[in-house]
C-alpha positions as a Markdown table, in Angstrom:
| # | Residue | x | y | z |
|---|---|---|---|---|
| 1 | Met | 31.2 | 36.1 | -82.2 |
| 2 | Arg | 31.3 | 32.9 | -80.2 |
| 3 | Arg | 33.8 | 34.4 | -77.9 |
| 4 | Leu | 31.5 | 37.4 | -77.2 |
| 5 | Trp | 28.6 | 35.3 | -76.3 |
| 6 | Gly | 30.8 | 33.2 | -74.1 |
| 7 | Ala | 32.0 | 36.2 | -72.1 |
| 8 | Val | 28.5 | 37.5 | -71.9 |
| 9 | Gly | 27.2 | 34.0 | -70.6 |
| 10 | Gly | 30.0 | 33.9 | -68.1 |
| 11 | Met | 29.3 | 37.5 | -66.8 |
| 12 | Ala | 25.6 | 36.7 | -66.7 |
| 13 | Leu | 26.4 | 33.5 | -64.6 |
| 14 | Leu | 28.6 | 35.3 | -62.3 |
| 15 | Leu | 26.0 | 38.1 | -61.7 |
| 16 | Ala | 23.3 | 35.5 | -61.2 |
| 17 | Leu | 25.6 | 33.7 | -58.5 |
| 18 | Ala | 26.2 | 37.0 | -56.8 |
| 19 | Leu | 22.6 | 37.9 | -56.7 |
| 20 | Trp | 21.8 | 34.4 | -55.3 |
| 21 | Asn | 24.4 | 34.8 | -52.7 |
| 22 | Ala | 23.2 | 38.0 | -51.5 |
| 23 | Ala | 19.7 | 36.8 | -51.3 |
| 24 | Glu | 20.8 | 33.7 | -49.5 |
| 25 | Leu | 22.9 | 35.7 | -47.0 |
| 26 | Glu | 20.0 | 38.0 | -46.5 |
| 27 | Asp | 17.7 | 35.2 | -45.6 |
| 28 | Phe | 20.4 | 33.4 | -43.5 |
| 29 | Thr | 21.1 | 36.5 | -41.4 |
| 30 | Gln | 17.4 | 37.3 | -40.9 |
| 31 | Thr | 16.9 | 33.8 | -39.5 |
| 32 | Leu | 19.8 | 34.3 | -37.1 |
| 33 | Ser | 18.6 | 37.7 | -36.1 |
| 34 | Asp | 15.2 | 36.5 | -35.4 |
| 35 | Thr | 16.5 | 33.8 | -33.0 |
| 36 | Leu | 18.8 | 36.4 | -31.3 |
| 37 | Arg | 16.0 | 38.9 | -30.8 |
| 38 | Glu | 13.9 | 36.0 | -29.3 |
| 39 | Ala | 16.8 | 35.3 | -26.9 |
| 40 | Glu | 16.7 | 39.1 | -26.0 |
| 41 | Gln | 13.2 | 38.7 | -25.1 |
| 42 | Arg | 13.9 | 35.7 | -22.9 |
| 43 | Val | 16.6 | 37.5 | -21.1 |
| 44 | Glu | 14.2 | 40.5 | -20.5 |
| 45 | Ala | 11.8 | 38.0 | -19.0 |
| 46 | Gly | 14.6 | 36.6 | -16.8 |
| 47 | Asp | 14.6 | 33.2 | -18.7 |
| 48 | Trp | 18.4 | 33.0 | -19.0 |
| 49 | Ala | 18.5 | 29.2 | -19.8 |
| 50 | Glu | 16.2 | 29.7 | -22.8 |
| 51 | Ala | 18.2 | 32.6 | -24.0 |
| 52 | Gln | 21.3 | 30.5 | -23.8 |
| 53 | Asp | 19.6 | 27.7 | -25.8 |
| 54 | Leu | 18.5 | 30.0 | -28.5 |
| 55 | Thr | 21.8 | 31.8 | -28.8 |
| 56 | Lys | 23.5 | 28.4 | -29.0 |
| 57 | Glu | 21.2 | 27.3 | -31.6 |
| 58 | Ala | 21.9 | 30.5 | -33.7 |
| 59 | Lys | 25.7 | 30.0 | -33.2 |
| 60 | Thr | 25.4 | 26.1 | -34.3 |
| 61 | Thr | 23.5 | 27.4 | -37.4 |
| 62 | Trp | 26.2 | 29.9 | -38.0 |
| 63 | Asp | 28.9 | 27.3 | -37.5 |
| 64 | Gln | 27.2 | 24.9 | -40.0 |
| 65 | Arg | 27.6 | 27.6 | -42.7 |
| 66 | Asp | 31.2 | 28.4 | -41.8 |
| 67 | Leu | 32.8 | 27.2 | -45.0 |
| 68 | Trp | 30.4 | 29.1 | -47.3 |
| 69 | Leu | 30.6 | 32.3 | -45.1 |
| 70 | His | 34.5 | 32.3 | -45.2 |
| 71 | Val | 34.6 | 31.6 | -48.9 |
| 72 | Thr | 32.1 | 34.3 | -49.8 |
| 73 | Leu | 32.7 | 37.2 | -47.2 |
| 74 | Arg | 35.6 | 39.1 | -45.6 |
| 75 | His | 37.3 | 37.2 | -42.9 |
| 76 | Thr | 37.3 | 40.2 | -40.7 |
| 77 | Asp | 33.4 | 40.2 | -41.0 |
| 78 | Thr | 32.9 | 36.6 | -40.1 |
| 79 | Asp | 35.4 | 36.7 | -37.3 |
| 80 | Ala | 33.6 | 39.6 | -35.7 |
| 81 | Val | 30.4 | 37.7 | -35.8 |
| 82 | Gln | 32.0 | 34.6 | -34.4 |
| 83 | Thr | 33.5 | 36.8 | -31.5 |
| 84 | Gly | 30.1 | 38.4 | -31.0 |
| 85 | Phe | 28.6 | 35.0 | -30.5 |
| 86 | Asp | 31.2 | 34.1 | -28.0 |
| 87 | Gln | 30.7 | 37.4 | -26.2 |
| 88 | Val | 27.1 | 37.1 | -25.9 |
| 89 | Leu | 27.2 | 33.5 | -24.7 |
| 90 | Ala | 29.8 | 34.5 | -22.0 |
| 91 | Leu | 27.5 | 37.3 | -20.8 |
| 92 | Ile | 24.6 | 35.0 | -20.6 |
| 93 | Asp | 26.7 | 32.7 | -18.3 |
| 94 | Cys | 27.4 | 35.7 | -16.2 |
| 95 | Gln | 23.7 | 36.9 | -16.3 |
| 96 | Asp | 24.8 | 40.5 | -16.7 |
| 97 | Gln | 21.7 | 42.0 | -18.4 |
| 98 | Ala | 23.2 | 45.5 | -19.3 |
| 99 | Glu | 26.3 | 44.2 | -20.8 |
| 100 | Tyr | 24.4 | 41.4 | -22.6 |
| 101 | Ala | 22.0 | 44.0 | -24.2 |
| 102 | Ser | 24.9 | 46.0 | -25.5 |
| 103 | Ala | 26.9 | 42.8 | -26.9 |
| 104 | Ser | 23.5 | 41.4 | -28.4 |
| 105 | Ala | 22.8 | 44.7 | -30.1 |
| 106 | Gln | 26.3 | 44.9 | -31.6 |
| 107 | Leu | 26.0 | 41.2 | -32.9 |
| 108 | Leu | 22.6 | 42.0 | -34.6 |
| 109 | Gln | 24.2 | 45.1 | -36.2 |
| 110 | Arg | 27.2 | 43.1 | -37.4 |
| 111 | Leu | 24.8 | 40.6 | -39.0 |
| 112 | Ser | 22.8 | 43.4 | -40.7 |
| 113 | Leu | 25.7 | 45.1 | -42.0 |
| 114 | Met | 27.3 | 41.9 | -43.3 |
| 115 | Ala | 24.1 | 41.2 | -45.3 |
| 116 | Ala | 23.7 | 44.8 | -46.4 |
| 117 | Gly | 27.3 | 44.8 | -47.7 |
| 118 | Glu | 26.5 | 42.1 | -50.2 |
| 119 | Gln | 23.4 | 43.6 | -51.7 |
| 120 | Leu | 23.5 | 45.1 | -55.1 |
| 121 | Thr | 23.2 | 48.8 | -54.5 |
| 122 | Leu | 24.9 | 51.9 | -55.8 |
| 123 | Ala | 26.6 | 52.5 | -52.5 |
| 124 | Asn | 28.1 | 48.9 | -52.6 |
| 125 | Leu | 29.2 | 49.4 | -56.2 |
| 126 | Phe | 31.1 | 52.8 | -55.8 |
């Protein structure tokens, strides 16, 4: 009977950690997305310097959680987001508004999909 409760306890702990990770990732990506949306607004207003600062701030926040992200997520997803940040920053340097808008939308979509992929839903279970 002790083995059964040990196994149940272990499974409950793993479930709790998975749910915590999903909630933490949702909050994290929402914060990044909010910052990136604010950068988009700055670009629309023609304030490229502020957009660059905001995007760099979001990238720094991303880089600070790099270990956690690489341990808990697929590397292809984290690499795609990293590439997205690099692309958006390069387009800010070029001040190419049309290309920037497209790259920024793709980056925001990647962040959203990454967080959604970790949520406990039937679609993710099957």
